[in-house]
N, C-alpha and C positions, 0 to 999 in steps of 0.2 A: 504493500500500500504506500509506503513512504516514497517510493520512486515517483509517484504521481503528484507529489507535493513540491512546490517551488521552495528551495531553501533560501530564507532571508536572514540577514545578519541580525543579531540580537539588538534590542533597543536599550541604549544606555542612558541617554540624556533627554529629558522632557521639560519643556517650559510651558507655563500657563500664563498667558497675557491677559491682563485686565486694564481697562482705561485707555485702550487705543483711541476710543472716542470718550472724552471725559464726562459726558452726561448720560452715558449708558451704564447705569449704576450697579447692576447685578454683578458683573465681572469685577468692578472696582471693589465692591463690598466683600465678595468671596476672596479675591486675591489679598486684600488687606487682612482678612481673617486668617488666611493660610500663612501669611508672613509672620503672624503672631503665634499661630498654632497649626502646624502643617501635618499633624498626625494622620488625618483622614486621606491625604493625598500621597502619603509615602507608601512605596511598595518595595519589597526586598530586592536588592541589587539594582535599583533604579534611582537615578538622580532626578528629582522633580523640583523645578525652580519656579515659584510664583513671582510675577514681575508686573509692576505698574509701568506701562509703556509710555504714557503721555501725562506725566505728573502735573505739568503746568495747566493743562486743560482740565484735569481732574480737580485741581484746586479751585478753578473758576467755574466748575460744573458746566463746561461748554464743549462742543464736539471737538474743536481744535482751536489753536491760537492763530496761526497764519495760513495753514493749508491742511488738507485731509491726510493724516499720517498713514491711513490705510490704502493710499493710492500712489505712493511715491517711492516704493522699493524697486525702482528700475535702475539700470546701469548709469543713466544720465545723472540722476539725483545722488545716488550712492557714490559716484565718482567725482562729484564737485569738490573743489578745494575748500576745506573747512575754514570758515570765517564767521565773524559776528554778523556779517551782512546777509548771510543765508537765512531763509525763513526758519523759525524755531523747529518746526517738524522735520525739515530736511536735515538739520544738525542732529536732531534726536534720532532720525532714521539711521544716520551713519553710526551713531553710538550703539544703537541696537544691533546693527549689522556686525560691528566688531565684537560685541558681547556674545552674540548667539550664532553668527555665521562664520565664514561664508559656507554656503552649501558644499559639502564634501571636504571642508577644511578639517584641520586636526581637532579643533575644539567645538565643532559645530553641533547643533542640537538635532537629534533625530526627528523629534515630533514637537511641533508648537501648536498648542490649542489657543485660539484667539477668541475671547468671550465678548459677545455683542448682544445688544437688545435692539428690537425693532418696535416701532409704534404700530406696525401692521399686524394683522391677526394670523401670524404664521406658525404659532405654536413652537414646538421643538424642531429646529432646523439644523442640519449638518451641511456645510458648504464644501463641495469637492471641486478641486481645480484640474484633476487629471483622470479621465475616464478609463485609463489603462493601468491604474495603480492597484494591483491586487491586494496589497497590504491594507490600504485605506478602505477599499470596498469590503474586505473582510471585517475590518474594525467597525464600519458603519452598520454592516449586517448584524454584528454582535450587539451594538448599542440599540438598534431598532428592536431586535428580538427581546432584549432585556427590559426595555421601556414598555413593551406591549402590556396591556391594551392602549396605553397612551400613544397616540400617533407621533411618529418622528419622520420628517420629510428630508429628502436629500436634494439640494440645489446644486446642479452642475454648471459652473461658470466658464467652462471651456468654450472658446469662441474665436473664430479666425481674426476678427478685427477689434473686439472689445478686450482690452488688456487692463487688468486690475492692479498689478504690482502691489500685492497686499503685504502687510507687515509680517504675516506668518510664512510668506513664500520663501524665506531664507532657510527654512527647514527642509529636510529630506521628505518629511511627511507633514504638509501643512493642513490643519483642520480648523475651519471656521465654525463656530457655534453661535447660533442666532436664536434668541428666544423672545417671544412676544405674544400678545401685545403688552407693551409697557410704555407709559409716557416718558419722555426725556426728563432726567432729574428726579425720578421717582423709583422707589423700591416696592415691589409686590412680592408677598411671601410665596405665592403659587409659582411665579416665574423663577424665583430664587431656588425653590425646591427642585424644579425641573432641570435647571442648569446644573445644579449640584449633582443630581443623579446622572446626567449625561457625562460629566467628568468622571464620576465614580466608575461607571461602566466602561468608559474608554481606558482608564488606568487598569481596571481588572483585565480587560482584553490584553493589554500589553504585558501584564504580569503572567497571565496564562500562556501567552506566546513565548515569553522568555523562559518559562518553566518547561517548555517542550511540548505543550499541547498542539496537536495537529488540527488545522481547520480545513474541513473538506470544501470542495468547490461550492460556491453559493451565487445567488443572484439577488440584486436589489433593484427596486423601482426608483428612478431618479427623474427630476424635472430639469431639463436642459434649456438654458437661456437661448431665445431666438433673437429678441430685440427689446429695446427699452422704448416706452411710449411716453411722449410728452403730453402735457395738458394742451387743449386747444387754446390758441392765443389770438389776441386782436392785433391790429396794425402796429400798436405800440409795444408789442411783446408781452402785454399783461395777460394773465390767465383769464380766459373767457368762459370756462365751464369747469364744473367740479365733478369729482367721481360720483357716478350715479348711485343712488341708494341700493339698487339691485347688485352692484358690484362691490360696494363697501363691505369689508370684513370677509370677503369670499376668496381669500388667498387659497391656492391649490385646487379650487373648484373649476370645472370646465366652463369656459366662456365660448359660446357658439357664435358663428356669423349671424349678425342681426340682433344679438343680445345688447342691451344698453351698456355703454361705457361711461359716457359723460352726460351732464345735465347743465343747460345754460340757465341764466337767471330768468329768462322769459319762458322757461318750461320746455325748451326743445331738447329732445333726447338724441344723443349721437351714438349710433350703434357700432359694433365691431364689423369691419368690412372683411373682404377676402372670402376664402372658401374652406378655411381650416379651423378646427377647434383648438383653442390654446388654454393654458392654465396660468392665470395671473399670479404674480408674487410681488411682495413689497407694495401692496396696494395702498396708495395715499400715505406712504412713509414720510414722516415729518422732515427727516434729514435730507430727503431727495428733492424738495422743492427747489433748492438752490442749484441742483444738478439738472433741473428740468426733466424730471422723471416721475410720471404719475403712477406707473407700475411697469413691471417687466413681463413680457410674454414668454412662456416656456412651453416645451413639448414634452410629453411623458414617454420615457423609454426604459428598457431594462438593461442593466449592466451585469456582466458575468465576471466572476473572479475565479482564478485557478486556486486549488488547495495550497495552503502555505504551512510551513513549519520553520522553527528556528534552526539556523545552520549549525549551532554548537551542540545540538542534541542528536 
């Protein structure tokens, strides 16, 4: 049986990032707690480091100071000459890169969990950046199974032209964790509990893997981004319609051609065009108004992973 399983190197170093966006408080709250008392995130033989990624934004309870820390981990920004004239988050990105990267370097981190909240009704969401990553598909399958019957969705952000350059992307295995709905600057006990469980199950999976447990081939359902949709706008670029009540809070639910998307102030409904059913996510996300994104269209598909085992067993 063992020959059917891909041998993967053991996981040695894991980081848990909170406060990448300073007003998404669940990750901030959990990471601050684990910095004081990290017993629940420790696993035998594993180095687990909780870390506040954007302390200045956390202090001000704002998403960022100068620019979005979760969009600037690209070669251009990471390669800029360090100076006080650089935006705060670019300087911070370089510091984080040197602390936790570079990918494949001597001291790099195998896994980075980046903890986020959304104002959208997305529940427990895992964000995947690579559809061919057997280890992460196996991990996500384990988390989804462990959380059941609580739903846990997988958002695949692999796209030929949409590049995210996320904070976590410096790890071999980057994991975005997004839990909502929760307003910015607010803590909800139910959301806190869900995120805490997701991290617990993820660390348990890594522990079982390191201990030699073999994971047979598996499949997971994912929602792959197609495109981002802006609000309708007038000639001055101002928003001319809002998310339709029928679409509000309907993340992950099918949106069919002809279904309402937007509603104008004079009561006109603007429906979905085209000929394909899509699955909207980040519907009416507060942080995305500045990015001109009302929601993202996704398509539903199945990803398969080969069986895996730790190479040292």
